[in-house]
Every structure is written in structure tokens, then in C-alpha cells.
C-alpha angles and dihedrals in degrees: 000000000000123000091250093057092047091052092050091053093045095048108039091147092058091048092051092047092052089049092049091051091049093052092047091052092050094047090047093051091048093049093045090052092049090050091050096049091044094051091049092050090050093047095246098141128144091230108126091199091072094055113125112263098340120128132169093239096059118097141161117284111233117187118233115253116256132190113252121229116248102227095149144322114317091205125038117209129200106270098184116105121237089250091064089054092053094056096050113095122216114230115228125199109227093190114086121192118219116213115223116254115261110253115245096206112166112223117203127190131181119217093215135036097198130023136168123258109301094356123144118278112193115216118193133165153150126253110185110208091006097109109157095008121138113226123204119217114227132190128204110243121175092341094309128100109236129184116265119211095260138089129188129206116217114227124172087004089293135098135198132186143130136230135197124213130193091186105106121216130038113347120191119201134186137166128231133195100222091195093061104017090237112152132196131229113276121251125206125220125176113221124198 
């Protein structure tokens, strides 16, 4: 055996490392060449001469300074003395106008007018000034409004929920803000 063959057999890790570096260099050169050719084909060069509309002779246009004509003062200052201000009386308006309170009428709408037994009934509405309120859904039963098992949070002065009813026939729903006692208009949905 020659000395070279003996060194190869004794240092397989070194041989593998050299082969790995050689492959990495070859792959890097190939990928670099592909990137260079691709950028040239797409026109992505670093050459400033190819820039759109830019030339070395172009520059910013700065107007030449000119003297202004003095036709009067450019800034007007207060010419009254402080004594004149002390004698002036400020008029006050004793009558104050009270603006009427904005109504907080809850408006309720039903998405459907007739549904099948236990189908979804969409309830939506607007509650001006009712941001953050929790509304209770109520249903008319035997002439009395009773709480339905649904509550609705008000967000952005609007509310959205749905209910399902197994009670066939005409169902009337409304919502109430239990904190203020404010109620909505009733909506009618036929179930069945």
C-alpha cells in the first residue's frame, strides 16, 4: 500500500470534510451564476445609467432671490394700550339654553317574518347611547312579557343575536334594558 492510500483510510473524516467543502463551493457558484443571469434578464442591474429619467445634468431649480416691495406692514401688532383693555366690559349672556336629551329609543328588527318550528330567528337593532348595555330578550306569553333565555350585549350602539322558538303560531319579541327600563318596539314572527 502506498502512503496516500494509507492516509485516506486513516483520515476518512478529513476526506469527507474536503468533499463537503468542494460540493458547497460548486453549488454556490452555480446558484450565483443563475442569480446573475436572472437579474440581467429581468433588468435588475446596479447600473445607474439605466435609471428611468435620471441624468447627471439635471438639478433642482432654485429661483433667484429678489427684493420685496414694502407696500405696508407684513405683520400687524396690537396697538391698543393695556389701559384700554381694562375699561372694556365683557358682555355675558345670562340666558342659557338647555339642549334636549337625546332619546335612547331601542329599535328592534327581526330578520325573518315566518320560520319553521325551532328555526333561527335573527334579532338585530340599534340602541343610541346604550353602549355597553346588556339587553334582555322578552316574548309575549298570554298577554304578559316574559323573559326569554337570551341576553344581548350592545357594542357600537348596535346589537345582534338570534333566538329559537318551539311555540307555534304568532310570537312577539322585544328587548329591554333592565338597568334603565327602556324597551324596544315589538317584532312579530310566525313559527310553524
